[in-house]
Each structure stands twice: as structure tokens, then as C-alpha cells.
C-alpha positions as CSV (number, residue, x, y, z in Angstrom):
1,M,17.5,-7.4,-16.9
2,N,20.6,-8.6,-15.0
3,D,20.6,-8.9,-11.2
4,R,23.0,-6.0,-10.6
5,K,20.9,-3.6,-12.8
6,E,17.7,-4.7,-11.1
7,Q,19.2,-4.3,-7.7
8,K,20.4,-0.8,-8.6
9,I,16.9,0.2,-9.9
10,N,15.2,-1.2,-6.8
11,E,17.6,0.8,-4.6
12,I,16.8,4.0,-6.6
13,L,13.0,3.2,-6.2
14,K,13.3,2.7,-2.4
15,N,15.3,6.0,-2.1
16,S,12.9,7.8,-4.3
17,L,10.0,6.7,-2.0
18,R,11.8,8.1,1.0
19,V,12.5,11.4,-0.7
20,L,9.0,11.8,-2.1
21,A,7.4,10.9,1.3
22,K,9.5,13.5,3.0
23,N,9.5,16.3,0.5
24,G,6.3,15.7,-1.5
25,Y,5.9,15.4,-5.2
26,E,6.1,19.1,-6.0
27,N,9.2,19.7,-3.9
28,T,11.2,16.7,-5.1
29,T,13.6,17.0,-7.9
30,I,15.5,14.4,-9.9
31,A,18.6,15.9,-8.4
32,N,17.3,15.2,-4.8
33,I,16.7,11.6,-5.8
34,A,20.0,11.2,-7.5
35,N,21.8,12.6,-4.5
36,K,19.9,10.3,-2.1
37,S,20.6,7.3,-4.4
38,N,24.3,8.2,-4.9
39,V,23.9,8.2,-8.7
40,S,24.2,10.8,-11.3
41,R,21.1,12.5,-12.8
42,G,22.2,11.0,-16.1
43,I,21.8,7.5,-14.6
44,L,18.2,8.4,-13.5
45,H,17.4,9.7,-16.9
46,Y,18.8,6.4,-18.4
47,Y,16.5,4.3,-16.3
48,F,13.4,6.6,-16.2
49,S,12.2,9.0,-18.9
50,D,11.2,11.8,-16.5
51,K,10.1,12.4,-12.9
52,E,6.6,11.3,-13.7
53,D,7.8,8.0,-15.0
54,L,10.1,7.5,-12.0
55,V,7.2,8.2,-9.6
56,S,4.9,5.8,-11.4
57,K,7.5,3.1,-11.1
58,V,8.0,3.8,-7.4
59,L,4.3,3.5,-6.9
60,A,4.1,0.1,-8.7
61,F,7.2,-1.2,-6.9
62,S,6.2,-0.2,-3.4
63,S,2.6,-1.3,-3.9
64,E,3.6,-4.8,-4.8
65,N,5.4,-5.1,-1.5
66,I,2.4,-3.9,0.4
67,I,0.1,-6.2,-1.5
68,Q,2.1,-9.2,-0.3
69,A,1.8,-8.0,3.3
70,T,-1.9,-7.3,2.9
71,I,-2.9,-10.7,1.6
72,R,-0.7,-12.5,4.2
73,G,-3.0,-11.1,6.9
74,I,-6.3,-12.2,5.3
75,K,-5.7,-15.9,6.2
76,G,-7.0,-17.9,9.0
77,K,-9.1,-20.9,10.1
78,T,-12.0,-18.8,11.5
79,P,-13.5,-15.4,10.7
80,E,-12.1,-14.2,14.1
81,E,-8.6,-15.4,13.3
82,I,-8.8,-13.7,9.8
83,V,-9.8,-10.4,11.4
84,D,-7.1,-10.7,14.1
85,N,-4.5,-11.4,11.5
86,I,-5.6,-8.5,9.3
87,I,-5.3,-6.1,12.3
88,K,-2.0,-7.6,13.4
89,D,-0.5,-7.3,9.9
90,S,-1.9,-3.8,9.4
91,I,-0.4,-2.5,12.6
92,Q,2.9,-4.0,11.6
93,S,2.6,-2.5,8.1
94,F,1.8,1.0,9.5
95,R,4.8,0.7,11.8
96,D,7.2,-0.7,9.3
97,N,6.2,1.4,6.2
98,P,5.3,4.9,7.3
99,D,7.0,6.3,4.3
100,F,4.9,4.2,2.0
101,Y,1.6,5.7,3.4
102,A,2.9,9.2,3.2
103,F,4.0,8.6,-0.3
104,L,0.6,7.0,-1.2
105,F,-1.3,10.0,-0.1
106,E,1.1,12.3,-1.9
107,M,0.5,10.3,-5.1
108,W,-3.2,10.7,-4.7
109,C,-2.7,14.4,-4.7
110,A,-0.3,14.2,-7.6
111,S,-2.7,12.0,-9.5
112,R,-5.2,14.9,-9.7
113,R,-2.6,16.7,-11.9
114,S,-1.0,13.8,-13.7
115,E,-2.8,11.2,-15.8
116,K,0.1,8.9,-15.8
117,I,0.3,8.8,-12.0
118,K,-3.5,8.5,-11.8
119,Q,-3.4,5.4,-14.1
120,E,-0.7,3.8,-12.0
121,L,-2.5,4.6,-8.8
122,V,-5.7,3.0,-10.2
123,T,-3.7,0.0,-11.4
124,C,-2.2,-0.5,-7.9
125,S,-5.6,-0.1,-6.2
126,V,-7.1,-2.7,-8.6
127,K,-4.2,-5.1,-7.9
128,V,-4.7,-4.8,-4.1
129,T,-8.5,-5.2,-4.4
130,K,-8.1,-8.3,-6.6
131,S,-5.5,-9.8,-4.2
132,I,-7.9,-9.3,-1.3
133,K,-10.8,-10.7,-3.3
134,K,-8.9,-13.8,-4.2
135,V,-8.1,-14.6,-0.6
136,L,-11.7,-13.9,0.5
137,D,-13.0,-16.1,-2.2
138,E,-10.6,-18.9,-1.1
139,A,-11.8,-18.5,2.5
140,I,-15.4,-18.9,1.3
141,Q,-14.6,-21.9,-0.8
142,N,-12.8,-23.5,2.2
143,G,-15.9,-22.9,4.3
144,V,-14.1,-20.4,6.6
145,L,-16.3,-17.4,5.6
146,K,-20.0,-17.7,5.1
147,I,-20.6,-14.7,2.8
148,N,-21.8,-14.5,-0.7
149,T,-19.0,-14.6,-3.3
150,K,-20.9,-12.0,-5.3
151,N,-20.0,-9.4,-2.6
152,T,-16.3,-10.1,-2.2
153,E,-15.2,-7.4,-4.8
154,E,-17.1,-4.7,-2.9
155,M,-15.9,-6.1,0.5
156,S,-12.3,-5.9,-0.8
157,K,-12.8,-2.3,-1.8
158,V,-14.3,-1.5,1.6
159,L,-11.4,-3.2,3.4
160,L,-8.8,-1.3,1.4
161,A,-10.7,2.0,2.0
162,L,-10.9,1.3,5.7
163,F,-7.2,0.7,6.1
164,N,-6.2,3.5,3.8
165,G,-8.3,5.7,6.1
166,I,-6.6,4.4,9.2
167,A,-3.2,5.1,7.6
168,F,-4.3,8.6,6.7
169,E,-5.5,9.2,10.3
170,K,-2.1,7.9,11.6
171,L,-0.3,10.3,9.2
172,M,-2.4,13.2,10.4
173,E,-1.8,12.3,14.1
174,P,1.6,10.5,14.3
175,S,1.4,10.4,18.1
176,Q,-1.6,8.1,17.9
177,D,-0.8,4.8,19.7
178,L,-0.9,2.0,17.2
179,E,-1.4,-0.4,20.1
180,N,-4.5,1.4,21.4
181,R,-6.8,-1.5,22.3
182,K,-10.0,0.4,22.3
183,Y,-9.4,1.7,18.8
184,W,-8.7,-1.8,17.4
185,I,-11.7,-3.3,19.2
186,Q,-13.9,-1.0,17.1
187,V,-12.0,-1.9,13.9
188,R,-12.4,-5.6,14.8
189,S,-16.1,-5.2,15.4
190,I,-16.5,-3.5,12.0
191,L,-14.5,-6.2,10.2
192,L,-16.4,-9.0,11.9
193,S,-19.7,-7.5,10.9
194,V,-18.5,-7.5,7.3
195,L,-16.8,-10.9,7.2
196,N,-19.0,-12.8,9.7
197,P,-22.5,-11.4,9.3
């Protein structure tokens, strides 16, 4: 794929995420996305077979960006530094990507009615879990974390669930202060009990 075509598709995917996060899956049409992306509906149908295909590709594209932000935060020289980095990067991600989290939960709802979206959502979840597991395993191998490597897959799933839950809470109560120190002290305590037993 040439750079220009890839850039155009990525721009469509970004605009699609914004429209889907704002309108929801059921209330979003190809025409809405074409309009937001300044392209014809024919162009969208050229790149994507249907709305379900487009949404699945938006999910894959946006999740990949979030994966990179997630694994960056799981690094550090001590368990405390790892936990502090996870919290710092999570706050930054919640602040910088509110549309992604609204879209993610919209996709969870849509996945209950669409097998294709469900498969992509599961694939994205597995990728994030594997990425977290890989970083945890490296921290164990480097002696930073003293936990059993047999448990890192489950820990990765728990970490993902915890932060998805925090994102959902933030969506439900947008006025919640992301810098609320008391809140993050509790999250830090939970994370340290998992990563530094």
C-alpha cells in the first residue's frame, strides 16, 4: 500500500472513531463518516466492504496505538516505579484519548450483536494482554518483579480489566478529577499488592 493511500485510510479510521464515539454504533452511518472524512461514500465502500468492516478496522487501528501507550508505562527499575509509571501513563491516556474509551465501550455493546466486531474486540484484548504479559515477564527475568511467571497472563488480564473499569467510570462521570490523589493512592495500593506481594 502506498504512503498516500495508507495516510488516507488512517485519516478515515481516526475520523470514524470520533463519529462512532460521539454518535454510537447504531446511530452512525457511512454517510456520517464520509462527511467527517471529506470523502465520498463510494471511497469508503472502496476501502471497506461495509460499516461492520470499517468499525472492525477502526478497532484494530486504535487499539494498536493504545497498546503502545500501555506497554510503555509498565517499565521501571522497581515495582514502585513500574506502578507509578502505569498510573502516570494511564492518566495521560484517559486524558488524551477520551474518544477511544467511549468507542471501546460502544464496541463492546455492538459486539453482542455482531460476530465480526466481537472477534476483533477479542483479538484486540488478547493483543493488549500479551503485550502486558511480555513486559511483566521481562521485568521478572530482569529481577525487578518477584512474582511467578505462571501468573503473568492472569495478572495481565486483571490489569487490563482494572484500567478498562477506570475508563468506564470516567465515561460515566466525566467531571471526575483524573488528578484525584486519594483515588490513585487506592489504585497504587491495589497494583502493588499484585506486582509486589
